Structure formats: C-alpha cells, structure tokens
C-alpha positions as a printed Julia matrix, in Angstrom:
76×3 Matrix{Float64}:
 20.31   -2.51   0.46
 19.16   -6.15   0.64
 17.01   -7.36   3.49
 16.69  -10.83   4.98
 13.39  -12.64   4.8
 12.41  -14.8    7.81
  9.05  -16.61   7.63
  7.01  -18.11  10.36
  5.46  -21.62  10.46
  2.02  -20.03  10.07
  3.22  -18.23   6.89
  4.31  -21.51   5.44
  0.82  -23.0    6.19
 -1.0   -20.08   4.82
  1.21  -20.09   1.68
  0.43  -23.78   1.09
 -3.34  -22.94   1.45
 -3.06  -19.96  -1.02
 -1.37  -22.24  -3.59
 -4.07  -24.84  -3.18
 -6.71  -22.18  -3.76
 -5.02  -21.04  -7.03
 -4.19  -17.5   -5.85
 -1.67  -15.72  -8.15
  1.76  -16.45  -6.63
  3.32  -14.01  -9.05
  1.82  -11.11  -7.15
  3.04  -12.42  -3.86
  6.54  -12.94  -5.3
  6.51   -9.38  -6.63
  5.68   -7.96  -3.2
  8.26  -10.1   -1.4
 10.92   -9.29  -3.93
 10.33   -5.59  -3.45
 10.47   -5.95   0.31
 13.7    -7.92   0.21
 15.47   -5.74  -2.36
 14.13   -2.27  -1.55
 12.62   -2.56   1.92
  9.27   -1.21   0.77
  6.23   -2.27  -1.18
  4.82   -0.51  -4.28
  1.92    1.77  -3.47
 -0.45   -0.25  -5.7
 -0.52   -2.81  -2.87
 -1.55   -0.1   -0.32
  1.12   -0.74   2.38
  0.29    0.74   5.74
  1.29    0.53   9.43
 -1.02   -1.37  11.69
 -2.3    -0.39  15.19
 -3.97   -2.1   18.13
 -3.02   -5.83  18.64
 -0.63   -5.61  15.67
  0.92   -2.27  16.56
  4.13   -1.72  14.72
  3.57   -4.33  12.05
  3.01   -3.56   8.32
  0.34   -4.8    6.02
 -0.44   -4.7    2.28
 -3.13   -5.9    0.03
 -2.0    -8.42  -2.59
 -5.69   -8.73  -3.54
 -8.76   -7.24  -1.85
 -9.19  -10.27   0.41
 -5.5   -11.4    0.48
 -3.2    -9.62   2.9
  0.44   -9.87   3.72
  1.56   -8.8    7.2
  5.21   -8.31   8.13
  7.57   -6.9   10.79
 10.47   -4.62  10.11
 13.3    -5.22  12.45
 16.87   -4.03  12.6
 19.87   -6.21  13.31
 23.09   -4.7   14.73
C-alpha cells in the first residue's frame, strides 16, 4: 500500500538547513521511501510513538542528533 507524503513549511526549512550542514540526505530518503511505500520505518532508525505535547506523533533517529517526526493519518 502506498502512502501520501505531505510536508509542512517547517519541514522544508529544516530540510534546507540539513542540506546546508552536509547531513547525509540518502539516509533521510531511505526513511521517507520506507514510510511512503510500506508505512513503517526500519528498526535500525528506532521508530517510536511520542507522548506529552507530541502525543500520537511518531519519531525516528536518522542520526543520533537528527530526528524525523511524522503523523499517521487515515483518509476516507
């Protein structure tokens, strides 16, 4: 099942900053590709559900200090 990827303005700004810092975009592309095609992230990126202010959102570690946060929503 293929999923639809929607990004926020903040994501676009952060992506630009990450590119400028020389972070490995291939890792980010790998994670996003897995999310879009399979709906889940490989365990090597330690995906987990968040709580508190970000309750219901998901997070994974692309690198130790580089995180990706996303929402899973269903469309009818």
